[in-house]
C-alpha positions in Angstrom: 86.2 100.1 131.4 86.9 99.4 135.2 89.9 97.1 136.0 89.6 94.3 138.6 91.3 94.7 141.8 93.4 91.8 142.0 95.8 93.0 145.1 95.7 96.1 147.3 97.3 99.3 145.7 101.2 99.7 146.4 100.4 102.9 148.3 97.9 101.0 150.4 100.1 98.0 151.4 103.2 100.7 152.1 101.2 102.1 155.2 98.6 99.7 155.9 100.8 97.6 158.4 100.4 100.7 161.1 96.9 99.6 161.4 97.3 95.7 161.3 96.8 95.0 165.3 93.2 96.8 165.1 91.9 93.9 163.1 91.5 90.5 164.5 92.6 88.4 161.7 94.3 88.7 158.1 90.7 88.4 156.4 89.4 91.7 158.1 92.8 93.4 157.3 92.5 92.1 153.5 89.0 93.7 153.3 90.3 97.0 154.9 93.1 97.3 152.2 90.7 96.3 149.5 88.1 99.0 150.5 90.8 101.5 150.4 91.9 100.4 147.2 88.7 100.5 145.7 88.3 104.0 147.2 91.5 105.3 145.1 91.4 103.7 142.0 87.7 103.2 141.1 85.5 106.1 139.6 82.4 104.3 141.2 83.2 104.1 144.8 80.0 102.6 146.0 80.3 99.5 148.3 78.6 97.4 145.7 80.8 98.4 142.9 84.1 97.7 145.2 82.9 94.3 146.0 82.3 93.4 142.4 85.7 94.5 141.1 87.4 92.5 144.1 88.5 89.2 142.1 89.8 87.0 145.2 86.5 87.3 147.4 84.3 84.4 146.4 81.5 85.5 148.5 80.6 88.9 147.6 79.0 89.5 150.9 82.3 89.6 152.5 83.0 93.0 152.4 79.6 94.3 153.4 79.8 91.8 156.6 83.1 93.3 157.4 81.3 96.6 157.8 78.1 95.7 159.4 79.5 92.6 161.4 83.2 92.4 162.1 84.4 93.5 165.5 86.6 96.2 164.8 86.4 100.0 165.8 86.4 103.0 163.5 87.3 105.2 166.4 90.5 103.2 167.1 91.4 103.2 163.4 91.0 107.2 163.3 93.0 107.5 166.5 96.0 105.6 165.0 95.6 107.3 161.7 95.9 110.7 163.1 98.9 109.7 165.1 100.6 108.3 162.2 99.7 111.6 160.1 101.0 113.8 162.6 104.2 111.8 163.2 104.7 111.7 159.5 104.3 115.4 158.9 106.1 116.9 161.6 109.1 118.1 159.6 107.0 120.1 157.1 104.1 121.5 159.1 103.9 125.1 160.0 104.2 126.5 163.5 101.2 125.9 165.5 100.4 129.6 165.4 100.1 129.6 161.7 97.9 126.1 161.7 94.2 125.9 161.5 91.3 123.6 162.4 88.5 123.9 159.9 84.9 123.4 160.9 82.3 122.6 158.2 79.3 120.5 157.3 78.3 119.4 153.9 75.6 116.8 152.3 76.5 113.3 151.0 73.4 112.5 149.1 71.9 109.2 148.8 69.5 107.5 146.1 67.7 105.1 148.6 66.5 105.3 152.1 67.9 102.1 153.8 70.8 103.9 155.8 70.7 104.7 159.3 70.2 108.3 160.2 69.5 109.3 156.4 66.8 112.0 156.1 65.9 115.0 153.9 68.5 118.2 155.0 68.2 121.4 153.6 70.6 122.5 151.0 70.7 126.2 150.9 73.2 126.3 147.5 69.9 125.4 145.6 67.1 125.7 148.1 66.4 121.7 147.9 65.7 119.0 150.7 67.7 116.0 149.2 68.0 112.7 151.0 71.5 112.7 152.6 73.7 112.4 155.6 74.7 115.6 157.0 78.3 115.1 158.7 79.8 118.1 160.4 83.5 117.8 159.9 87.0 119.1 160.9 89.8 119.6 158.7 93.3 120.6 159.5 95.6 122.8 157.4 99.2 123.6 158.2 101.0 125.0 155.2 101.4 122.0 152.7 99.9 119.5 155.0 96.1 119.1 154.9 93.9 116.3 155.9 90.4 115.4 157.8 90.6 114.9 161.3 87.0 113.9 162.5 83.4 114.1 161.8 80.0 113.9 163.6 76.8 113.2 161.8 74.1 115.7 162.5 70.6 114.4 162.7 67.4 116.7 162.5 65.5 117.1 165.6 62.4 115.6 164.2 64.4 112.4 162.7 66.3 112.2 166.3 63.3 112.3 168.4 60.7 110.7 166.2 58.8 113.8 166.4 56.0 113.0 163.8 55.1 109.4 165.7 55.0 111.0 169.0 52.7 113.8 167.6 50.6 111.1 166.3 50.6 109.2 169.4 49.7 112.2 171.8 47.8 114.3 169.4 46.3 112.1 166.9 43.7 114.6 165.8 46.2 117.2 164.9 47.3 117.2 161.3 51.3 117.8 160.8 51.6 120.7 158.4 54.3 120.9 155.7 55.1 124.4 155.7 57.9 125.9 157.8 55.9 128.3 160.0 53.0 126.0 160.5 55.4 123.2 161.6 56.9 125.7 164.0 53.7 126.8 165.4 52.7 123.1 165.8 56.1 122.6 167.8 55.2 125.4 170.4 51.9 123.8 170.8 52.7 120.0 171.1 56.0 119.8 172.3 55.6 120.6 176.0 53.1 117.7 175.9 55.4 115.3 174.1 58.4 116.3 176.8 56.2 114.8 179.6 56.4 111.3 177.8 59.6 109.6 179.3 60.6 108.1 176.0 60.4 111.3 174.0 62.4 113.0 176.8 65.0 110.5 176.4 65.3 111.1 172.5 65.0 114.6 173.2 68.2 114.7 175.3 70.2 112.9 172.5 69.6 115.8 170.2 72.8 117.8 169.2 72.7 121.1 167.2 75.6 121.6 164.8 77.2 124.0 167.3 77.2 121.1 169.6 78.9 118.9 167.3 81.3 121.4 166.3 82.3 121.9 169.9 82.9 118.4 170.3 85.1 118.3 167.1 87.0 121.0 168.7 87.4 119.1 171.8 88.3 115.9 169.8 91.1 117.8 167.9 92.5 118.9 171.3 92.5 115.6 172.7 94.3 113.9 169.6 97.1 116.7 170.1 96.4 118.4 166.8 98.6 121.3 166.8 96.7 124.4 165.9 96.2 128.1 167.2 93.2 129.1 164.9 89.8 128.0 164.0 88.3 128.7 160.8 84.3 128.4 160.1 81.6 130.2 158.2 78.7 132.3 159.6 76.5 129.4 160.5 78.8 128.8 163.1 79.4 131.8 164.5 77.8 131.6 167.7 78.3 132.4 171.6 78.7 129.0 172.7 81.3 128.0 170.0 83.2 131.4 170.7 83.3 130.8 174.5 84.7 127.4 174.0 87.3 128.6 171.8 88.2 131.3 174.5 88.1 128.6 176.9 90.6 126.5 175.0 92.9 129.4 174.3 92.1 129.3 170.2 91.7 132.4 168.0 89.0 132.2 165.3 87.8 133.7 162.1 84.6 133.5 160.7 82.4 135.3 157.9 79.8 137.6 159.3 76.1 137.9 158.0 75.2 141.2 156.8 72.5 141.8 159.0 74.3 141.3 162.5 74.3 144.2 164.8 77.1 146.1 166.0 77.1 148.3 169.2 77.4 151.8 167.9 79.0 153.1 171.1 82.1 151.0 170.6 83.8 152.6 167.6 83.8 156.0 165.7 83.4 156.3 161.8 84.6 159.1 160.1 83.7 160.6 156.6 85.9 161.6 153.9 86.7 164.9 155.4 87.6 163.0 158.6 84.5 164.1 160.4 82.9 161.7 162.8 79.6 160.1 161.6 76.6 160.3 163.9 75.0 156.9 164.4 71.6 156.8 165.5 70.5 154.0 168.0 72.5 151.6 170.1 72.9 149.1 167.3 73.6 149.2 163.6 73.4 146.3 160.8 76.4 145.7 159.2 74.6 145.9 155.9 73.8 149.4 156.9 77.3 150.5 158.1 79.0 149.4 154.7 77.4 152.5 152.4 78.5 154.9 155.1 82.3 154.0 154.8 84.2 156.4 152.4 85.9 154.9 149.5 89.2 156.8 150.5 89.0 154.5 153.9 89.7 151.2 151.7 93.2 150.0 151.2 94.6 147.8 148.7 95.7 144.1 150.2 97.6 141.9 147.6 97.7 138.1 148.5 99.7 136.3 145.6 98.3 137.6 142.3 95.1 138.8 143.9 94.4 142.3 145.1 91.6 142.9 147.7 90.3 146.5 148.8 89.7 146.3 152.4 88.6 148.2 155.5 89.1 147.1 159.0 87.5 148.4 162.2 87.5 147.1 165.6 84.0 146.9 167.2 81.8 145.0 169.6 79.4 142.6 168.5 76.6 141.8 171.0 77.1 138.3 172.8 80.8 137.9 171.2 82.5 141.0 172.7 85.2 143.1 171.1 86.2 141.9 167.5 87.9 143.1 164.4 85.9 143.1 161.3 87.4 143.1 157.9 85.3 144.4 154.7 86.6 143.3 151.4 85.7 144.0 148.0 87.2 142.1 144.9 87.7 145.5 142.9 88.9 148.8 143.4 85.4 150.4 142.1 84.1 148.7 145.3 81.1 147.5 143.2 79.6 144.0 144.1 78.8 142.5 147.9 81.5 142.9 150.3 82.8 139.9 152.1 83.0 140.6 155.9 85.2 138.7 158.1 85.4 138.9 161.8 87.6 137.4 164.4 88.6 137.7 167.8 92.3 139.0 167.3 91.5 142.9 167.2 95.6 143.3 166.7 95.6 141.4 163.5 95.9 143.4 160.3 93.8 142.9 157.4 96.1 141.0 155.2 96.7 138.6 158.3 93.1 137.9 158.5 92.4 137.4 154.8 95.7 134.9 154.5 94.3 132.9 157.3 90.8 132.5 156.4 91.6 131.7 152.8 92.9 128.6 154.0 89.3 127.5 154.5 88.5 127.5 151.0 90.9 124.5 150.6 87.7 122.4 152.1 85.5 124.2 149.7 87.7 123.0 146.6 88.1 119.6 147.9 84.4 118.7 147.6 84.1 117.7 143.8 86.9 115.2 144.6 85.4 113.7 147.6 83.0 111.1 146.1 79.4 111.3 147.5 79.2 107.9 148.5 82.9 107.4 149.8 84.3 108.2 152.8 87.4 109.9 151.0 88.4 109.4 147.4 91.4 109.9 145.4 91.7 113.5 146.4 92.5 112.3 150.0 95.0 109.7 148.8 96.8 111.6 146.2 95.5 115.3 145.9 97.9 116.6 148.3 101.2 116.4 146.2 103.0 118.8 148.7 103.2 116.2 151.2 105.3 113.0 151.3 104.4 109.9 149.6 104.1 108.2 152.9 101.3 110.6 154.0 99.3 110.6 150.6 97.8 107.3 151.4 96.8 107.7 155.0 93.9 110.1 154.7 92.1 107.5 153.0 92.0 105.6 156.2 89.2 108.0 157.3 87.1 105.4 155.8 87.3 103.8 159.2 84.5 106.0 160.1 82.5 103.6 158.3 79.6 103.5 155.9 76.3 103.5 157.3 75.1 99.9 157.4 71.6 98.8 156.1 68.7 98.9 158.5 68.4 95.7 160.4 72.1 94.8 160.6 73.9 94.4 164.0 75.8 97.1 165.1 77.3 98.2 168.5 76.4 101.3 170.3 79.7 102.9 169.7 79.6 102.4 166.1 79.5 106.0 164.4 77.3 105.9 161.3 78.4 108.6 159.0 78.3 108.1 155.4 81.6 109.8 154.9 84.8 111.4 156.4 85.1 114.7 154.9 83.0 117.2 152.7 82.0 115.3 149.7 79.2 116.9 147.9 80.4 119.5 145.3 77.1 121.4 145.2 77.0 122.1 149.0 78.0 126.0 149.5 79.0 127.6 152.4 76.6 130.4 154.1 79.0 133.2 153.2 76.1 135.2 151.5 76.8 137.0 148.5 80.0 138.7 149.8 81.8 135.5 148.9 83.4 136.2 145.5 85.1 139.1 147.2 87.4 136.4 148.8 87.5 134.0 146.0 85.0 131.6 147.7 82.5 129.6 146.3 79.4 130.9 144.6 76.8 131.9 147.6 73.5 131.1 148.7 70.8 133.1 149.9 71.7 135.3 152.9 70.3 133.7 156.3 68.9 135.1 159.2 71.2 136.8 161.6 71.2 134.3 164.3 71.1 130.8 163.3 68.3 128.3 164.5 70.9 126.5 166.5 68.5 125.1 169.2 66.2 123.9 166.2 68.8 122.2 164.3 70.9 124.7 162.6 68.7 124.3 159.4 65.2 125.7 158.4 62.4 123.4 158.9 62.0 121.0 156.0 58.6 119.7 154.3 57.4 116.2 155.3 59.1 113.6 153.5 57.9 112.5 150.3 57.0 108.6 149.7 60.0 106.7 150.1 62.0 109.2 152.1 63.6 108.6 155.3 61.8 109.9 158.4 
């Protein structure tokens, strides 16, 4: 049984006044509070259900029009939220050098296709293409303080550029294949033709890869003066572009490394159990080929709380990334299973320090079941972080200011961002850590991906053509 919402929740009213001047009138401010209350107290966090449960509204379209038509700006609300959170948590945050910004992406699945930018995105956790939004998110962690910072909605290249429509326009006799390889071949053949069309060229320039979006999130966090020194991300985001920006911004970084990434063999010396150098053929060796050559006696136990990892660390050079430190970690002393492979720019850090910092990224993964697939933030954001003070618990919910996508056809202004949620929100979405994930206590892995992500092609494999009713 669902209880009606007769008034905003006390924790909402206690902190909502900080946002009052961002809304033109009392009614807008009331809708804002009622929506936050619905996200906290209702199990079904859809806009329709929240509207049904709000008793004071005689017109059930009021809340919908608040999102689609009312002249308030989610960016300003998020700016105020971050400033308030940073001010409220100043006394309990860890030092900047121990604080991290986590970059990730997730899927917010939908049943219908009437949302802006909804599309079929690849879910490497179960090898499917659900109808969803695909936000790239940033999350701040500093000891007991944890809150979402910002997001950018990723749009596939074909959806962003209306690629199929332009293929039909310029090459009407060419069938559009549904398989990945055939579709990639067609891209190579027709894209030069399409780029001669000014309308397509304009859309092409609007496309942003997930790497582009992650760099934007890094820049946004710095603009908001979020105090952190370390970037944490999974192997999908380990790219020369993001690493170069981190270096430019004087940020350290830690990532998982795919097992088929190459190492420069002349950058390190590997010794066998007898202490003799192992001869490595060729200029490069894949990480998966290096692991079997490491003698078991080279591994050292590292204890983190009640968990012990068996680790081997080595400073090497990665093509395109320069000098880095690797940490290979097994979950047991027998060194069975698959090793988790971490990589960082800090060659002076110990294996224990690297593992301790990267394990903070897991806070995003374990939060996902709490985040509703249709809500910006759910009860977890409001009350899940009990380490923080009560004044802070409600405020992350205001990430809903990155408002829900409105139905197509409704008016919106250009600056309105259309994401469906403001944090990781799909519990089945798994990081691309590969089969090594259990060695660090991470989520169950998906299949190992290629060594070099298809960042220019949208960071995900090509999808099959949409089924009837799917968005395009």
